[in-house]
DSSP file (Angstrom, degrees, kcal/mol; ACC not computed):
  #  RESIDUE AA STRUCTURE BP1 BP2  ACC     N-H-->O    O-->H-N    N-H-->O    O-->H-N    TCO  KAPPA ALPHA  PHI   PSI    X-CA   Y-CA   Z-CA
    1    1 A X     >        0   0    0      0, 0.0     4,-2.4     0, 0.0     5,-0.2   0.000 360.0 360.0 360.0 -40.5    0.0    0.0    0.0
    2    2 A X  H  >  +     0   0    0      1,-0.2     4,-2.7     2,-0.2     5,-0.2   0.879 360.0  52.4 -65.1 -36.8    2.8    2.4    0.8
    3    3 A X  H  > S+     0   0    0      2,-0.2     4,-2.5     1,-0.2    -1,-0.2   0.901 109.9  48.4 -65.4 -39.9    4.5    1.7   -2.6
    4    4 A X  H  > S+     0   0    0      2,-0.2     4,-2.3     1,-0.2    -2,-0.2   0.923 113.1  47.5 -65.2 -44.5    1.2    2.5   -4.4
    5    5 A X  H  X S+     0   0    0     -4,-2.4     4,-2.3     2,-0.2    -2,-0.2   0.912 112.8  48.8 -63.3 -43.2    0.8    5.7   -2.4
    6    6 A X  H  X S+     0   0    0     -4,-2.7     4,-2.2     1,-0.2    -2,-0.2   0.911 111.8  49.3 -63.5 -42.3    4.4    6.8   -3.0
    7    7 A X  H  X S+     0   0    0     -4,-2.5     4,-2.4     1,-0.2    -1,-0.2   0.888 110.6  50.8 -63.5 -39.4    4.0    6.0   -6.8
    8    8 A X  H  X S+     0   0    0     -4,-2.3     4,-2.5     2,-0.2    -2,-0.2   0.907 109.4  50.1 -64.7 -42.7    0.8    8.1   -6.9
    9    9 A X  H  X S+     0   0    0     -4,-2.3     4,-2.3     2,-0.2    -2,-0.2   0.915 111.7  48.4 -63.1 -43.1    2.5   11.0   -5.1
   10   10 A X  H  X S+     0   0    0     -4,-2.2     4,-2.5     2,-0.2    -2,-0.2   0.925 111.7  49.7 -62.8 -44.5    5.4   10.9   -7.6
   11   11 A X  H  X S+     0   0    0     -4,-2.4     4,-2.2     1,-0.2    -2,-0.2   0.915 111.9  47.2 -61.9 -44.4    3.0   10.7  -10.6
   12   12 A X  H  X S+     0   0    0     -4,-2.5     4,-2.3     2,-0.2    -1,-0.2   0.897 111.5  52.1 -64.7 -40.0    1.0   13.7   -9.4
   13   13 A X  H  X S+     0   0    0     -4,-2.3     4,-1.9    -5,-0.2    -2,-0.2   0.925 110.2  47.8 -62.2 -45.1    4.1   15.7   -8.7
   14   14 A X  H  X S+     0   0    0     -4,-2.5     4,-2.1     1,-0.2    -1,-0.2   0.897 111.4  50.7 -64.1 -40.4    5.4   15.1  -12.2
   15   15 A X  H  X S+     0   0    0     -4,-2.2     4,-1.5     1,-0.2    -1,-0.2   0.893 108.7  51.5 -64.4 -39.4    2.1   16.0  -13.8
   16   16 A X  H  X S+     0   0    0     -4,-2.3     4,-0.6     1,-0.2    -1,-0.2   0.877 110.1  49.5 -67.6 -35.4    2.0   19.3  -11.8
   17   17 A X  H >< S+     0   0    0     -4,-1.9     3,-1.0     1,-0.2     4,-0.4   0.899 108.6  52.8 -67.2 -39.9    5.5   20.2  -13.0
   18   18 A X  H >< S+     0   0    0     -4,-2.1     3,-0.9     1,-0.3    -1,-0.2   0.819 102.2  60.2 -64.8 -30.3    4.5   19.4  -16.6
   19   19 A X  H 3< S+     0   0    0     -4,-1.5    -1,-0.3     1,-0.2    -2,-0.2   0.701  88.6  73.3 -71.0 -19.2    1.5   21.7  -16.3
   20   20 A X  T << S-     0   0    0     -3,-1.0    -1,-0.2    -4,-0.6    -2,-0.2   0.779  96.6-140.4 -67.7 -25.6    3.8   24.7  -15.5
   21   21 A X    <   -     0   0    0     -3,-0.9     2,-0.5    -4,-0.4    -1,-0.1  -0.032  22.4 -69.5  85.6 166.2    5.0   24.9  -19.1
   22   22 A X        -     0   0    0      1,-0.1    -4,-0.0    -3,-0.1    -1,-0.0  -0.850  29.8-153.0 -98.9 123.2    8.4   25.5  -20.6
   23   23 A X  S    S+     0   0    0     -2,-0.5    39,-3.5    38,-0.1     2,-0.4   0.556  86.0  54.5 -73.0  -4.5    9.7   29.1  -20.1
   24   24 A X  B    S-a   62   0A   0     37,-0.2     2,-1.2    39,-0.1    39,-0.2  -0.985  72.0-153.7-131.9 122.1   11.8   28.7  -23.3
   25   25 A X        -     0   0    0     37,-2.3    -2,-0.0    -2,-0.4    36,-0.0  -0.682  64.7 -70.5 -96.3  81.7   10.3   27.6  -26.6
   26   26 A X  S    S-     0   0    0     -2,-1.2     2,-0.5     1,-0.2    -1,-0.1   0.859  70.2-161.5  37.8  60.4   13.2   25.9  -28.4
   27   27 A X        -     0   0    0     35,-0.1     2,-0.3    37,-0.1    -1,-0.2  -0.609  12.4-170.6 -81.5 122.8   15.0   29.2  -28.9
   28   28 A X        -     0   0    0     -2,-0.5    37,-0.9    37,-0.1     2,-0.6  -0.819  31.8-109.4-102.5 150.8   17.7   29.3  -31.6
   29   29 A X  E >   -b   65   0A   0     -2,-0.3     3,-0.6    35,-0.1     2,-0.3  -0.722  33.0-147.1 -82.9 121.2   19.9   32.3  -31.9
   30   30 A X  E 3  S+b   66   0A   0     35,-2.8    37,-2.5    -2,-0.6    34,-0.0  -0.658  77.9  20.3 -86.8 141.9   19.0   34.2  -35.1
   31   31 A X  T 3  S+     0   0    0     -2,-0.3    -1,-0.2    35,-0.2    38,-0.1   0.851  72.8 152.5  72.6  35.1   21.8   36.0  -36.9
   32   32 A X    <   +     0   0    0     -3,-0.6     2,-0.5    37,-0.1    10,-0.2   0.328  30.3 114.8 -84.0   9.4   24.6   33.9  -35.4
   33   33 A X        +     0   0    0     34,-0.1    37,-0.3     6,-0.0     2,-0.3  -0.700  44.1 155.7 -79.3 125.5   26.9   34.4  -38.3
   34   34 A X        -     0   0    0     -2,-0.5     5,-0.1     3,-0.3    -2,-0.0  -0.999  50.1-158.2-152.2 147.6   29.9   36.4  -37.1
   35   35 A X  S    S+     0   0    0     -2,-0.3     3,-0.1     3,-0.1    -1,-0.1   0.556 101.8  53.5 -95.5 -14.8   33.5   37.1  -37.8
   36   36 A X  S    S+     0   0    0      1,-0.2     2,-0.3     2,-0.0    -1,-0.0   0.855 117.6  24.1 -84.1 -39.3   34.0   38.2  -34.2
   37   37 A X  S    S-     0   0    0     -5,-0.1    -3,-0.3     4,-0.0    -1,-0.2  -0.951  76.4-121.2-131.4 146.3   32.6   35.1  -32.4
   38   38 A X     >  -     0   0    0     -2,-0.3     4,-2.2     1,-0.1     5,-0.2  -0.374  35.4-107.9 -75.1 163.7   32.2   31.5  -33.4
   39   39 A X  H  > S+     0   0    0      1,-0.2     4,-3.0     2,-0.2     5,-0.2   0.895 122.2  53.6 -59.2 -39.6   28.7   29.9  -33.4
   40   40 A X  H  > S+     0   0    0      2,-0.2     4,-2.0     1,-0.2    -1,-0.2   0.850 107.3  50.9 -67.5 -32.3   29.7   28.0  -30.2
   41   41 A X  H  > S+     0   0    0      2,-0.2     4,-1.8     1,-0.2    -1,-0.2   0.912 113.2  44.9 -68.5 -41.8   30.7   31.2  -28.5
   42   42 A X  H  X S+     0   0    0     -4,-2.2     4,-2.5     2,-0.2    -2,-0.2   0.917 113.1  50.9 -66.5 -43.1   27.4   32.9  -29.3
   43   43 A X  H  X S+     0   0    0     -4,-3.0     4,-2.6     1,-0.2    -2,-0.2   0.873 107.6  53.6 -62.0 -36.8   25.5   29.7  -28.3
   44   44 A X  H  X S+     0   0    0     -4,-2.0     4,-1.7     2,-0.2    -1,-0.2   0.898 109.4  48.1 -65.0 -39.7   27.4   29.7  -25.0
   45   45 A X  H  X S+     0   0    0     -4,-1.8     4,-1.9     2,-0.2    -2,-0.2   0.926 112.3  49.5 -63.7 -44.1   26.3   33.3  -24.4
   46   46 A X  H  X S+     0   0    0     -4,-2.5     4,-3.0     1,-0.2    -2,-0.2   0.894 107.1  54.6 -62.4 -40.2   22.7   32.4  -25.3
   47   47 A X  H  X S+     0   0    0     -4,-2.6     4,-2.4     1,-0.2    -1,-0.2   0.877 106.0  52.9 -60.6 -37.9   22.8   29.4  -22.9
   48   48 A X  H  X S+     0   0    0     -4,-1.7     4,-2.0     2,-0.2    -1,-0.2   0.915 111.8  45.6 -62.9 -43.3   23.8   31.8  -20.1
   49   49 A X  H  X S+     0   0    0     -4,-1.9     4,-3.1     2,-0.2    -2,-0.2   0.932 111.4  51.8 -65.2 -46.6   20.8   34.0  -20.9
   50   50 A X  H  X S+     0   0    0     -4,-3.0     4,-2.8     1,-0.2     5,-0.2   0.914 109.4  49.9 -58.7 -44.5   18.4   31.0  -21.1
   51   51 A X  H  X S+     0   0    0     -4,-2.4     4,-1.8     2,-0.2    -1,-0.2   0.930 113.5  45.7 -60.0 -46.4   19.5   29.7  -17.8
   52   52 A X  H  X S+     0   0    0     -4,-2.0     4,-2.1     2,-0.2     5,-0.3   0.922 112.5  51.4 -62.6 -43.7   19.0   33.1  -16.1
   53   53 A X  H  X S+     0   0    0     -4,-3.1     4,-2.4     1,-0.2    -2,-0.2   0.929 109.4  49.6 -59.3 -47.3   15.7   33.5  -17.9
   54   54 A X  H  < S+     0   0    0     -4,-2.8    -1,-0.2     1,-0.2    -2,-0.2   0.867 116.7  42.4 -60.5 -36.8   14.5   30.1  -16.6
   55   55 A X  H  < S+     0   0    0     -4,-1.8    -1,-0.2    -5,-0.2    -2,-0.2   0.752 128.8  23.0 -82.3 -25.4   15.5   30.9  -13.1
   56   56 A X  H  < S+     0   0    0     -4,-2.1    -2,-0.2    -5,-0.1    -3,-0.2   0.503 106.1  68.8-125.9  -5.9   14.3   34.5  -12.8
   57   57 A X    ><  +     0   0    0     -4,-2.4     3,-1.4    -5,-0.3    -1,-0.1  -0.383  61.9 173.5-115.9  55.3   11.6   35.2  -15.3
   58   58 A X  T 3   +     0   0    0      1,-0.3     3,-0.1    -2,-0.2    -3,-0.0  -0.290  68.7  29.3 -59.0 144.7    8.7   33.2  -14.0
   59   59 A X  T 3  S+     0   0    0      1,-0.3    39,-3.0    38,-0.1     2,-0.3   0.575 105.4 101.1  79.3   9.0    5.4   33.7  -15.8
   60   60 A X  E <   - C   0  97A   0     -3,-1.4     2,-0.5    37,-0.2    -1,-0.3  -0.921  57.7-151.8-127.2 151.9    7.3   34.5  -19.0
   61   61 A X  E     - C   0  96A   0     35,-2.4    35,-2.5    -2,-0.3     2,-0.4  -0.976  15.3-139.0-126.6 117.9    8.1   32.5  -22.2
   62   62 A X  E     +aC  24  95A   0    -39,-3.5   -37,-2.3    -2,-0.5    33,-0.3  -0.620  28.2 169.7 -74.0 123.2   11.2   33.3  -24.2
   63   63 A X  E     +     0   0A   0     31,-2.5     2,-0.3    -2,-0.4    32,-0.2   0.669  57.0  14.4-112.2 -22.4   10.3   33.1  -27.8
   64   64 A X  E     - C   0  94A   0     30,-1.7    30,-2.1   -37,-0.1     2,-0.4  -0.993  50.6-169.0-155.5 145.9   13.3   34.5  -29.8
   65   65 A X  E     -bC  29  93A   0    -37,-0.9   -35,-2.8    -2,-0.3     2,-0.4  -0.998  12.0-171.6-136.8 141.3   16.9   35.4  -29.3
   66   66 A X  E     -bC  30  92A   0     26,-3.3    26,-3.0    -2,-0.4     2,-0.4  -0.994  24.3-129.1-137.6 136.1   19.1   37.3  -31.7
   67   67 A X  E     - C   0  91A   0    -37,-2.5    24,-0.2    -2,-0.4   -34,-0.1  -0.712  24.7-134.2 -77.9 131.6   22.8   38.1  -31.9
   68   68 A X        -     0   0    0     22,-2.0     3,-0.2    -2,-0.4    -1,-0.1   0.759  48.2-121.1 -62.9 -24.6   23.1   41.9  -32.4
   69   69 A X    >   -     0   0    0     21,-0.3     3,-2.0     1,-0.1    -1,-0.1  -0.030  21.8 -77.1 101.8 155.6   25.7   41.4  -35.2
   70   70 A X  G >  S+     0   0    0    -37,-0.3     3,-1.8     1,-0.3     4,-0.2   0.719 118.0  76.4 -62.5 -22.5   29.3   42.3  -35.9
   71   71 A X  G 3  S+     0   0    0      1,-0.3     3,-0.4    -3,-0.2    -1,-0.3   0.687  89.3  60.6 -62.2 -15.9   28.1   45.8  -36.9
   72   72 A X  G <>  +     0   0    0     -3,-2.0     4,-2.4     1,-0.2     3,-0.5   0.155  66.6 117.9 -96.0  17.7   27.8   46.4  -33.1
   73   73 A X  H <> S+     0   0    0     -3,-1.8     4,-2.3     1,-0.3    -1,-0.2   0.839  73.5  54.1 -56.1 -36.0   31.5   45.8  -32.4
   74   74 A X  H  > S+     0   0    0     -3,-0.4     4,-1.9     2,-0.2    -1,-0.3   0.902 108.8  48.4 -65.9 -39.6   31.9   49.3  -31.1
   75   75 A X  H  > S+     0   0    0     -3,-0.5     4,-2.3     2,-0.2    -2,-0.2   0.905 109.5  53.2 -64.5 -41.8   29.0   48.8  -28.6
   76   76 A X  H  X S+     0   0    0     -4,-2.4     4,-2.6     1,-0.2    -2,-0.2   0.921 107.8  50.9 -58.5 -43.9   30.6   45.5  -27.5
   77   77 A X  H  X S+     0   0    0     -4,-2.3     4,-2.4     1,-0.2    -1,-0.2   0.887 108.7  51.4 -63.1 -39.4   33.9   47.3  -26.9
   78   78 A X  H  X S+     0   0    0     -4,-1.9     4,-2.4     2,-0.2    -1,-0.2   0.917 111.5  46.8 -63.8 -43.3   32.1   50.0  -24.8
   79   79 A X  H  X S+     0   0    0     -4,-2.3     4,-1.9     2,-0.2    -2,-0.2   0.909 111.3  51.9 -64.9 -41.5   30.4   47.3  -22.6
   80   80 A X  H  <>S+     0   0    0     -4,-2.6     5,-3.0     1,-0.2    -2,-0.2   0.924 111.3  47.2 -60.8 -43.9   33.6   45.4  -22.2
   81   81 A X  H ><5S+     0   0    0     -4,-2.4     3,-1.4     3,-0.2    -1,-0.2   0.917 108.8  54.5 -63.7 -43.1   35.4   48.5  -21.0
   82   82 A X  H 3<5S+     0   0    0     -4,-2.4    -1,-0.2     1,-0.3    -2,-0.2   0.868 116.2  38.0 -59.0 -36.7   32.6   49.4  -18.6
   83   83 A X  T 3<5S-     0   0    0     -4,-1.9    -1,-0.3    -5,-0.1    -2,-0.2   0.219 111.9-117.2-101.7  14.2   32.8   45.9  -17.0
   84   84 A X  T < 5S+     0   0    0     -3,-1.4     2,-0.3     1,-0.2    -3,-0.2   0.912  70.4 134.0  52.2  49.6   36.6   45.7  -17.2
   85   85 A X      < -     0   0    0     -5,-3.0    37,-0.2    -6,-0.1    -1,-0.2  -0.804  64.4-127.4-124.2 164.7   36.5   42.7  -19.4
   86   86 A X  S    S+     0   0    0     35,-0.7     2,-0.3    -2,-0.3    36,-0.2   0.823  90.6  20.4 -80.7 -33.2   38.2   41.7  -22.6
   87   87 A X  E     - D   0 121A   0     34,-2.4    34,-2.0    -7,-0.1     2,-0.3  -0.958  59.0-173.6-138.5 153.5   35.1   40.9  -24.6
   88   88 A X  E     - D   0 120A   0     -2,-0.3     2,-0.3    32,-0.2    32,-0.2  -0.974   3.1-169.2-140.6 156.1   31.4   41.7  -24.6
   89   89 A X  E     - D   0 119A   0     30,-2.4    30,-2.5    -2,-0.3     2,-0.5  -0.989   9.7-149.7-143.0 147.7   28.4   40.5  -26.6
   90   90 A X  E     - D   0 118A   0     -2,-0.3   -22,-2.0    28,-0.2     2,-0.4  -0.984  12.8-176.4-123.4 127.1   24.9   41.7  -26.8
   91   91 A X  E     -CD  67 117A   0     26,-2.2    26,-2.7    -2,-0.5     2,-0.3  -0.900  10.7-152.7-113.5 147.9   21.9   39.5  -27.5
   92   92 A X  E     -CD  66 116A   0    -26,-3.0   -26,-3.3    -2,-0.4     2,-0.3  -0.874  15.8-174.1-116.6 156.6   18.4   40.7  -27.9
   93   93 A X  E     -CD  65 115A   0     22,-1.9    22,-2.1    -2,-0.3    21,-0.5  -0.934  22.2-140.7-143.7 166.0   15.2   38.7  -27.2
   94   94 A X  E     +CD  64 113A   0    -30,-2.1   -31,-2.5    -2,-0.3   -30,-1.7  -0.983  28.3 169.9-122.8 140.2   11.5   38.6  -27.4
   95   95 A X  E     -CD  62 112A   0     17,-2.0    17,-3.1    -2,-0.4     2,-0.4  -0.995  27.3-128.9-150.5 152.8    9.4   37.1  -24.7
   96   96 A X  E     -CD  61 111A   0    -35,-2.5   -35,-2.4    -2,-0.3     2,-0.4  -0.806  16.6-149.5-102.0 140.7    5.8   36.9  -23.6
   97   97 A X  E     -C   60   0A   0     13,-2.9    13,-0.5    -2,-0.4   -37,-0.2  -0.914  14.3-137.7-110.1 134.6    4.5   37.7  -20.2
   98   98 A X    >   -     0   0    0    -39,-3.0     3,-1.6    -2,-0.4    11,-1.4  -0.073  40.9 -80.0 -80.0-172.6    1.5   36.0  -18.7
   99   99 A X  T 3  S+     0   0    0      9,-0.3     9,-0.2     1,-0.3    -1,-0.1   0.686 124.2  66.2 -64.0 -19.7   -1.4   37.6  -16.8
  100  100 A X  T 3  S-     0   0    0    -41,-0.1    -1,-0.3     7,-0.1     8,-0.1   0.688 104.3-124.8 -77.1 -16.9    0.7   37.7  -13.6
  101  101 A X    X > -     0   0    0     -3,-1.6     3,-2.0   -42,-0.2     5,-1.6   0.782  43.6 -97.5  76.9  26.8    3.2   40.2  -15.0
  102  102 A X  T 3 5S-     0   0    0    -43,-0.3   -45,-0.1     1,-0.3   -43,-0.1  -0.488 102.4  -6.1  64.7-118.6    6.1   37.8  -14.2
  103  103 A X  T 3 5S-     0   0    0     -2,-0.4    -1,-0.3   -47,-0.1    -2,-0.1   0.322 111.5 -93.2 -89.6   8.3    7.5   39.0  -11.0
  104  104 A X  T < 5S+     0   0    0     -3,-2.0    -2,-0.2     2,-0.1     4,-0.1   0.244 113.3  89.8 100.1 -12.1    5.2   42.0  -11.0
  105  105 A X  T   5S+     0   0    0     -4,-0.3     2,-0.3     2,-0.1    -3,-0.1   0.537  76.9  71.6 -93.8  -6.8    7.6   44.4  -12.6
  106  106 A X  S   <S-     0   0    0     -5,-1.6     2,-0.4    -6,-0.1    -2,-0.1  -0.736  93.3 -98.6-107.9 156.7    6.5   43.5  -16.2
  107  107 A X    >   -     0   0    0     -2,-0.3     3,-0.6     1,-0.1    -6,-0.2  -0.607  44.8-116.6 -74.6 125.4    3.3   44.4  -18.0
  108  108 A X  T 3  S+     0   0    0     -2,-0.4    -9,-0.3     1,-0.2   -10,-0.2  -0.228  92.0  11.9 -60.1 149.7    0.9   41.5  -17.8
  109  109 A X  T 3  S+     0   0    0    -11,-1.4     2,-0.3   -12,-0.2    -1,-0.2   0.874 101.2 130.2  51.8  46.5   -0.2   39.9  -21.1
  110  110 A X    <   -     0   0    0     -3,-0.6   -13,-2.9   -13,-0.5     2,-0.5  -0.927  54.8-136.8-130.1 150.4    2.5   41.7  -23.1
  111  111 A X  E     -D   96   0A   0     -2,-0.3     2,-0.6   -15,-0.2   -15,-0.2  -0.946  17.4-152.7-105.3 127.7    5.2   40.7  -25.5
  112  112 A X  E     -D   95   0A   0    -17,-3.1   -17,-2.0    -2,-0.5     2,-0.4  -0.896  15.2-173.8-100.0 122.4    8.6   42.4  -25.0
  113  113 A X  E     +D   94   0A   0     -2,-0.6   -19,-0.2   -19,-0.2    -2,-0.0  -0.898  63.7  21.7-114.8 145.1   10.7   42.8  -28.2
  114  114 A X  E    S+     0   0A   0    -21,-0.5    21,-0.4    -2,-0.4     2,-0.4   0.713  73.3 166.1  75.9  20.5   14.3   44.0  -28.4
  115  115 A X  E     -D   93   0A   0    -22,-2.1   -22,-1.9    -3,-0.2     2,-0.3  -0.573  29.1-138.3 -70.0 125.1   15.1   43.1  -24.7
  116  116 A X  E     -DE  92 133A   0     17,-2.9    17,-2.1    -2,-0.4     2,-0.4  -0.645  18.6-166.4 -96.3 145.6   18.9   43.3  -24.4
  117  117 A X  E     -DE  91 132A   0    -26,-2.7   -26,-2.2    -2,-0.3     2,-0.6  -0.988   9.7-159.8-126.4 117.5   21.2   41.0  -22.6
  118  118 A X  E     +DE  90 131A   0     13,-2.7    12,-3.0    -2,-0.4    13,-1.2  -0.884  14.2 177.2-105.3 123.3   24.8   42.2  -22.1
  119  119 A X  E     -DE  89 129A   0    -30,-2.5   -30,-2.4    -2,-0.6     2,-0.3  -0.922   5.5-171.8-124.6 148.9   27.4   39.6  -21.3
  120  120 A X  E     +DE  88 128A   0      8,-2.2     8,-2.7    -2,-0.3     2,-0.3  -0.891   6.7 169.1-133.4 165.3   31.2   39.9  -20.8
  121  121 A X  E     -D   87   0A   0    -34,-2.0   -34,-2.4    -2,-0.3   -35,-0.7  -0.975  26.2-128.7-164.6 163.0   34.2   37.6  -20.4
  122  122 A X    >   -     0   0    0     -2,-0.3     3,-2.0     4,-0.3   -37,-0.0  -0.717  63.1 -53.9-107.7 167.6   37.9   37.5  -20.4
  123  123 A X  T 3  S-     0   0    0      1,-0.3    -1,-0.2    -2,-0.3     3,-0.1  -0.070 122.9  -2.7 -47.8 132.8   40.0   35.0  -22.5
  124  124 A X  T 3  S+     0   0    0      1,-0.2    -1,-0.3    -3,-0.1     2,-0.2   0.671 106.8 118.5  59.2  21.4   39.0   31.4  -22.1
  125  125 A X    <   -     0   0    0     -3,-2.0    -1,-0.2     1,-0.1     2,-0.1  -0.704  69.1 -98.7-108.3 166.2   36.3   32.2  -19.5
  126  126 A X        -     0   0    0     -2,-0.2    -4,-0.3     1,-0.1     2,-0.1  -0.439  46.9 -92.4 -77.3 157.4   32.6   31.6  -19.5
  127  127 A X        -     0   0    0     -2,-0.1     2,-0.5    -6,-0.1    -6,-0.2  -0.452  36.6-152.6 -68.1 142.0   30.2   34.5  -20.4
  128  128 A X  E     -E  120   0A   0     -8,-2.7    -8,-2.2    -2,-0.1     2,-0.5  -0.984  14.4-129.8-118.3 125.7   28.9   36.5  -17.4
  129  129 A X  E     +E  119   0A   0     -2,-0.5   -10,-0.2   -10,-0.2     3,-0.1  -0.629  31.2 173.3 -74.1 122.6   25.5   38.2  -17.6
  130  130 A X  E     -     0   0A   0    -12,-3.0     2,-0.3    -2,-0.5    -1,-0.2   0.853  55.8 -19.7-100.1 -45.5   26.1   41.8  -16.5
  131  131 A X  E     -E  118   0A   0    -13,-1.2   -13,-2.7     2,-0.0    -1,-0.4  -0.967  54.1-167.2-159.1 169.1   22.8   43.5  -17.2
  132  132 A X  E     +E  117   0A   0     -2,-0.3     2,-0.3   -15,-0.2   -15,-0.2  -0.971  33.7  81.3-157.7 164.1   19.6   43.3  -19.2
  133  133 A X  E    S-E  116   0A   0    -17,-2.1   -17,-2.9    -2,-0.3     2,-0.4  -0.833  83.3 -26.0 131.2-166.9   16.6   45.4  -20.2
  134  134 A X              0   0    0     -2,-0.3   -19,-0.1   -19,-0.2    -2,-0.1  -0.686 360.0 360.0 -81.5 133.5   15.7   47.9  -22.9
  135  135 A X              0   0    0    -21,-0.4    -1,-0.1    -2,-0.4   -20,-0.1   0.412 360.0 360.0-114.8 360.0   18.8   49.8  -23.9
């Protein structure tokens, strides 16, 4: 009887987690062709953003992520200098906010487009998310 009850509790728990939905909808980085960064470097930056998004943007669903492009190299250099790093990269994203308004600081039932994520790193280090928002 205890095994049946334990199995039932596990099954209900898994179903309740599945009902929460995925905060990231199979996001690929758009515009990831670059002479400054390899695809794997851009993907690593995107992975850092996705992890942060999953942990801190409850009630939101990330729908798109975009590399700002090599034309923004001067902006990257400014961000790197501001954070005393060797390199910086800027990704932009789109995400949907549910009726709760996420953590309460976002507009409910809204899509945010052009949300920026600024990351920096030094040689052979992982990307560090420094700041985010509309820039």
